[in-house]
LUMPAMAR-12644 format. One record per residue: residue in three letters; x, y, z of N, C-alpha, C in turn; residue number from 1; chain. Coordinates in steps of 0.001 Angstrom, whole numbers. Example, Ala and Ser with C-alpha at 12.3 -4.5 7.8 and 13.67 -1.06 7.14 Angstrom:
BEGIN
   rest       n_u       n_v       n_w      ca_u      ca_v      ca_w       c_u       c_v       c_w    nr   kette
    ALA     13190     -5690      7800     12300     -4500      7800     13200     -3300      7800     1       A
    SER     12850     -2250      7080     13670     -1060      7140     12900        30      7870     2       A
This chain:
BEGIN
   rest       n_u       n_v       n_w      ca_u      ca_v      ca_w       c_u       c_v       c_w    nr   kette
    MET     99620     97246     75335    100202     96962     76495    101566     98432     76741     1       A
    TYR    101725     99064     75575    102535     99867     75925    101516    101085     76845     2       A
    ASN     99868    100914     76319     99756    102239     76710     99372    102185     78216     3       A
    THR     98686     99829     78474     98574     99972     79975     99338     99949     80312     4       A
    LEU    100742    100382     80242    102330    100287     81351    102194    101958     81440     5       A
    LEU    101810    102890     80022    102082    104248     80435    100673    104429     81436     6       A
    THR     99903    104261     81483     98559    104471     82906     99068    104163     83944     7       A
    LEU     99440    103212     84114    100113    102533     85438    100629    103351     85907     8       A
    LEU    101927    103796     84973    103302    104884     85663    102843    106667     85216     9       A
    LEU    101990    106848     84876    101546    107683     85390     99878    107911     86893    10       A
    ILE     99632    106999     87339     99162    106885     88131     99481    106141     89741    11       A
    ASP    100634    105228     88986    101777    105589     90329    102853    106835     90060    12       A
    SER    103787    107091     89541    103578    108230     89527    102316    109251     90421    13       A
    VAL    101286    109648     90108    100077    110387     90813     99910    109803     92463    14       A
    LEU    100430    108751     92832    100139    108033     94120    101746    108406     94440    15       A
    ILE    102681    108509     93706    104126    108469     94461    104095    110353     94768    16       A
    ILE    103292    111206     94597    103492    112501     95332    102371    112477     96059    17       A
    VAL    101138    111912     96300    100438    111716     97482    101015    110932     98681    18       A
    ALA    101441    110271     98346    102820    109564     99632    103458    110619    100007    19       A
    VAL    104508    111097     99497    105211    111990     99757    105254    112782    100620    20       A
    LEU    103559    113917    100119    103001    114724    100905    102022    114323    101662    21       A
    MET    101940    113305    101981    101513    113441    103565    102276    112096    104245    22       A
    GLN    103294    112469    104303    104011    112223    105531    104560    112971    106324    23       A
    PRO    104605    112580    107663    104579    113929    108458    106170    114748    108546    24       A
    ALA    106415    115472    108525    107209    116786    108219    108190    116661    109415    25       A
    LYS    109789    116696    108761    110832    116571    109930    111012    117456    110685    26       A
    ASN    110304    117942    112117    110625    119196    112120    111581    119955    112934    27       A
    ASP    112746    120043    111824    114431    120840    111577    113623    122666    112348    28       A
    ASN    114350    122861    113105    113982    124132    113287    116049    124546    113154    29       A
    ALA    116162    125992    113471    117196    126639    113364    118324    126339    113822    30       A
    ALA    118042    125683    115082    119018    125588    116300    120231    124248    115086    31       A
    SER    119192    123328    114757    119644    121682    114094    121001    122228    112997    32       A
    ALA    120301    123804    111629    120796    123589    110720    122049    124434    111737    33       A
    LEU    122112    125450    113064    124425    125628    113108    124798    124538    113250    34       A
    SER    124409    123577    114206    125094    122827    114375    124559    121411    113911    35       A
    GLY    123903    121375    112594    125339    120149    112225    123701    119851    112042    36       A
    GLY    123145    119529    113116    122278    117667    113323    123177    117096    113793    37       A
    ALA    123759    117873    114708    124643    116553    115141    123834    116280    116196    38       A
    ALA    123126    116771    117345    121515    116221    118262    121382    114955    117472    39       A
    ASP    120374    115111    116141    119365    114277    116071    121046    112188    115359    40       A
    LEU    121900    112943    115689    123000    111395    114875    122624    110654    116307    41       A
    PHE    122227    111252    117185    122424    109904    118171    120636    109842    119119    42       A
    SER    120042    110222    118679    118817    110223    118703    117749    109468    117535    43       A
    LYS    118074    108969    116966    117499    108276    116136    116518    107022    116201    44       A
    GLN    115297    107384    115754    113886    106044    116603    113819    105625    115270    45       A
    LYS    113045    104391    115682    112061    103797    114471    111093    104223    114381    46       A
    PRO    111234    104921    113306    109457    104542    112985    108414    103862    113125    47       A
    ARG    107117    104784    113912    106312    103931    114114    105156    104371    113427    48       A
    GLY    104089    103609    113659    102711    103718    113110    102417    104720    111677    49       A
    PHE    102011    105580    111412    102106    106178    110466    102573    106058    109486    50       A
    GLU    103879    107027    110579    104675    107065    109159    105394    105772    109314    51       A
    ALA    106128    105086    109758    106580    103936    108819    105677    103464    108217    52       A
    PHE    104321    103099    108289    103408    102525    107159    103776    103414    105668    53       A
    MET    103377    104849    106031    103775    105846    104642    105103    105311    104180    54       A
    GLN    105926    105175    104629    107312    105104    104491    107414    103389    103384    55       A
    LYS    107014    102493    103973    106452    101628    102864    106284    101773    102227    56       A
    VAL    104931    102269    101656    103928    102917    100632    104865    103930    100017    57       A
    THR    105417    104772    100263    106624    105547     99638    107409    104528     98929    58       A
    THR    108293    103871     99458    109138    102367     99096    109152    101448     97860    59       A
    VAL    107288    100786     98261    106333    100226     97018    106521    100176     96113    60       A
    LEU    105864    102039     96233    105293    102855     94496    106585    103002     94174    61       A
    GLY    107898    103497     95132    109138    103696     94001    109536    102226     94245    62       A
    VAL    109512    101699     93642    109905    100414     92796    109147     99440     92259    63       A
    LEU    107741     99744     92346    106619     99920     91468    107215    100818     90288    64       A
    PHE    107491    102162     90850    107853    102721     89340    108813    102532     88535    65       A
    PHE    110096    102295     89162    111105    101193     88439    110892    100608     87452    66       A
    LEU    110089     99561     87722    109963     98675     86989    108688     98606     86380    67       A
    LEU    107989     99302     85778    107426    100348     85196    107839    100928     84020    68       A
    ALA    108861    101538     84615    109844    102255     83476    110680    101481     82989    69       A
    LEU    110966    100874     83388    112084     99671     82971    110923     98735     82080    70       A
    ALA    109695     98746     81545    109294     97895     81337    109208     97671     80482    71       A
    LEU    108356     99897     80483    108327    100555     79425    108868    100839     78284    72       A
    VAL    110542    100888     78796    111822    100363     77923    111740    100022     77049    73       A
    TYR    111586     98376     77547    112057     97461     77142    110758     96602     76288    74       A
    ILE    109364     97182     75982    108717     97390     75879    108491     98479     74258    75       A
    SER    109038     99007     74343    109482    100538     73283    110756    100363     72403    76       A
    SER    111417     99210     73025    113001     98645     72279    112921     98081     71544    77       A
    HIS    111615     96580     72008    111229     95464     70699    110060     95653     69849    78       A
């Protein structure tokens, strides 16, 4: 059981890395760095399409990683 959970954790880790790398980049330029990003504060928009999907995938994979890690700790201590 421990080996199965460890394998699932490793697969989940790789999938998290891939999901984060596939997310679209936020185009921050030098002007927003100097102004502190105040313009971005009021121009928040909900992500749509691929960006929203990748955020949900990353969240699910993160929760799964956390649960698998807790399960591994529990199994290794008992």
